[in-house]
C-alpha positions in Angstrom: -32.3 -3.3 -8.4 -36.1 -2.6 -8.1 -37.1 0.7 -6.4 -39.5 0.9 -3.5 -42.3 1.7 -5.9 -41.4 -1.5 -7.8 -41.6 -3.5 -4.7 -45.0 -2.1 -4.0 -46.2 -3.1 -7.4 -44.6 -6.6 -7.2 -46.4 -7.1 -3.8 -49.7 -6.0 -5.2 -49.3 -8.2 -8.3 -48.7 -11.3 -6.0 -51.6 -10.4 -3.7 -53.9 -10.0 -6.7 -52.8 -13.1 -8.6 -52.8 -15.4 -5.6 -55.6 -13.8 -3.6 -53.3 -13.7 -0.6 -55.0 -13.0 2.7 -51.7 -11.5 4.1 -49.2 -9.4 2.0 -45.8 -10.9 1.2 -43.2 -10.3 3.9 -39.6 -9.2 3.1 -36.7 -10.4 5.2 -33.5 -8.4 4.8 -30.2 -9.3 6.5 -27.7 -6.5 7.0 -24.8 -5.3 9.2 -26.5 -1.9 9.8 -29.9 -0.8 10.8 -31.9 0.8 7.9 -32.6 4.5 8.4 -35.8 5.2 10.3 -36.4 1.7 11.6 -36.5 0.6 15.2 -36.6 -2.6 17.2 -40.0 -4.3 17.8 -41.9 -2.8 20.6 -42.7 -6.0 22.4 -40.8 -9.3 23.0 -41.9 -12.4 21.2 -41.9 -16.0 22.3 -40.4 -17.1 19.0 -38.7 -15.4 16.1 -41.3 -16.7 13.6 -43.8 -14.3 15.2 -41.9 -11.5 13.5 -43.2 -12.8 10.1 -46.7 -12.3 11.2 -46.0 -8.9 12.7 -44.2 -7.8 9.5 -47.4 -8.1 7.5 -48.5 -4.8 9.0 -45.3 -3.1 10.2 -41.5 -2.6 9.5 -38.9 -3.1 12.1 -35.3 -4.3 12.5 -34.2 -7.0 15.0 -30.9 -7.9 16.5 -30.0 -11.0 18.4 -31.4 -9.5 21.6 -34.9 -9.4 20.1 -34.7 -13.2 19.5 -33.5 -14.0 23.1 -36.5 -16.2 23.9 -36.1 -18.3 20.7 -33.0 -20.4 21.0 -34.0 -22.5 17.9 -34.4 -19.3 15.7 -31.1 -18.0 17.0 -29.5 -21.3 15.9 -31.0 -21.5 12.4 -30.3 -17.8 11.7 -26.8 -17.9 13.1 -27.3 -15.0 15.4 -24.9 -14.2 18.2 -26.1 -16.3 21.1 -25.8 -15.8 24.8 -24.9 -18.5 27.3 -28.5 -18.5 28.4 -29.6 -19.2 24.8 -27.0 -21.9 24.5 -28.4 -23.5 27.6 -32.0 -23.2 26.3 -30.9 -24.7 23.0 -29.3 -27.7 24.7 -32.4 -28.2 26.9 -34.7 -28.0 24.0 -32.7 -30.5 21.9 -32.7 -32.9 24.9 -36.5 -32.7 25.1 -36.7 -33.1 21.3 -34.4 -36.1 21.4 -36.3 -37.8 24.3 -39.5 -37.4 22.3 -37.9 -38.7 19.1 -38.8 -35.4 17.5 -35.2 -34.3 16.6 -32.7 -37.1 16.8 -28.9 -36.5 16.9 -28.6 -37.7 13.3 -31.3 -35.2 12.2 -29.4 -32.1 13.2 -27.1 -31.9 10.2 -30.2 -31.9 8.0 -31.6 -28.7 9.5 -30.5 -25.7 7.5 -28.5 -23.0 9.3 -27.7 -19.7 7.7 -24.2 -19.9 6.1 -23.4 -16.2 6.7 -23.8 -14.2 9.9 -25.5 -10.8 9.9 -26.1 -8.4 12.8 -29.6 -7.4 11.9 -32.7 -8.8 10.3 -35.3 -6.3 8.9 -38.9 -7.5 8.6 -41.5 -5.6 6.7 -44.4 -5.8 4.2 -42.8 -6.4 0.8 -44.4 -3.2 -0.5 -42.5 -1.2 2.2 -39.2 -2.9 2.3 -36.3 -0.5 2.9 -33.7 -2.8 1.4 -33.7 -5.4 -1.4 -35.1 -8.5 0.3 -33.1 -11.6 0.7 -36.2 -13.7 1.2 -39.8 -13.1 0.4 -42.2 -15.1 2.5 -45.9 -15.8 1.8 -48.6 -17.3 3.9 -50.3 -19.6 1.4 -53.1 -22.1 1.2 -53.0 -25.2 -0.9 -54.4 -23.5 -4.1 -51.9 -20.7 -3.8 -49.0 -23.1 -3.1 -50.0 -25.0 -6.3 -49.4 -21.9 -8.4 -46.2 -21.0 -6.5 -44.8 -24.6 -7.0 -45.7 -24.4 -10.7 -43.8 -21.1 -10.8 -40.8 -22.8 -9.2 -40.7 -25.4 -11.9 -40.6 -22.7 -14.6 -38.2 -20.2 -12.8 -35.8 -22.7 -11.4 -36.3 -25.9 -13.4 -36.9 -27.8 -10.2 -39.5 -28.6 -7.6 -39.5 -26.7 -4.3 -38.6 -28.9 -1.3 -41.4 -29.3 1.3 -39.9 -28.8 4.7 -41.0 -29.6 8.3 -39.6 -28.6 11.6 -38.4 -26.0 12.5 -40.4 -23.6 10.4 -37.6 -20.9 10.7 -35.2 -23.2 8.8 -37.0 -22.3 5.6 -35.1 -18.9 5.7 -31.6 -20.4 5.7 -32.7 -23.0 3.2 -33.6 -20.3 0.7 -30.7 -18.1 1.4 -28.1 -20.9 1.3 -29.4 -22.4 -1.9 -30.8 -19.4 -3.8 -33.9 -21.5 -4.4 -37.5 -21.4 -3.3 -38.8 -23.7 -0.5 -42.1 -24.7 1.0 -42.4 -25.0 4.8 -45.2 -26.9 6.3 -44.4 -25.0 9.5 -43.9 -26.8 12.8 -45.9 -27.3 15.9 -44.2 -24.3 17.6 -44.8 -21.9 14.8 -48.4 -23.0 14.6 -48.7 -22.3 18.3 -47.2 -18.9 18.1 -48.7 -17.5 14.9 -52.4 -16.8 14.5 -52.0 -16.7 10.8 -50.5 -20.2 10.5 -53.8 -22.1 10.7 -54.2 -25.7 9.6 -54.9 -24.7 6.0 -51.9 -22.4 5.7 -48.2 -23.1 4.9 -45.2 -20.9 4.2 -43.7 -20.4 0.8 -40.4 -18.6 0.6 -38.6 -17.4 -2.5 -35.2 -15.8 -3.0 -35.4 -12.0 -3.2 -33.2 -11.8 -6.3 -35.8 -13.9 -8.2 -38.8 -11.9 -7.1 -39.5 -10.3 -10.5 -39.3 -13.6 -12.3 -41.6 -15.3 -9.8 -44.1 -12.5 -10.0 -44.3 -12.6 -13.7 -44.7 -16.4 -13.7 -47.2 -16.4 -10.8 -49.4 -13.9 -12.6 -49.4 -15.9 -15.8 -50.0 -19.2 -14.1 -52.8 -17.8 -11.9 -54.6 -16.7 -15.1 -54.0 -20.0 -16.7 -55.2 -21.9 -13.7 -58.4 -19.8 -13.6 -59.1 -20.6 -17.3 -58.3 -24.3 -17.0 -60.4 -24.7 -13.8 -63.4 -23.4 -15.7 -62.6 -25.8 -18.6 -62.4 -28.8 -16.2 -65.6 -27.7 -14.4 -67.5 -27.6 -17.7 -66.1 -30.9 -18.9 -67.0 -32.6 -15.6 -70.5 -31.3 -15.8 -70.8 -32.6 -19.4 -69.5 -36.0 -18.4 -71.8 -36.1 -15.4 -74.7 -35.6 -17.8 -73.7 -38.8 -19.6 -71.8 -37.2 -22.5 -68.4 -38.1 -23.8 -67.0 -34.7 -25.0 -63.8 -34.4 -26.9 -61.2 -31.9 -25.8 -62.2 -29.7 -28.8 -65.9 -29.8 -27.8 -65.0 -28.8 -24.2 -62.9 -26.0 -25.6 -65.8 -24.8 -27.7 -68.0 -24.9 -24.6 -65.4 -22.9 -22.7 -65.2 -20.2 -25.4 -69.0 -19.9 -25.3 -69.0 -18.9 -21.6 
């Protein structure tokens, strides 16, 4: 299992290769609180806000810290209170009335298969435990490389998920495969980082090293090929009809 120093390097490699604006975030599920960590200082309106907070700090949450987020408690299979059950039912009724989440949609929303008492959130570089899920805030260009890495690491394409954004965590943990979340209107309201041009890409923690190696290679390849296509476009715009070999020659000369 990678050491803390290894996680720091893996995080730096991902940030450098993808030019991430926010560092990758590690999510760790456990039955005990890691030494030295405390609960978040302030309550949050939704559990997804912890992802944003974890780009700069490490902390451990229990079900109590998610008390205002009935949907997150549901998807993460946290121990719920009667008040949260009431909130969940009230929310589902509103969703149903709006046609947002119909009754037949509920079985399609991932829910964590196993129950854990605590969830630790932290920058990947500082994770105190081996991460179960590594989450990245990614734009379209970064997601392109991550999706190409998924094809090579997992021999499949990552599913693109909609509401709720928090369902991407159980999706990855239950399947052991990466997933893209386009977020949801709630997450986009609660997270400053989740702007219109940003989505969420989550990978299983036990494939982190394989993903980092592929992302680094693919980022370099994309940079080279982008330059190749730019030169070729310019040549064609000038009225030329270059062969691939001629474009490669032009690339080598730059």
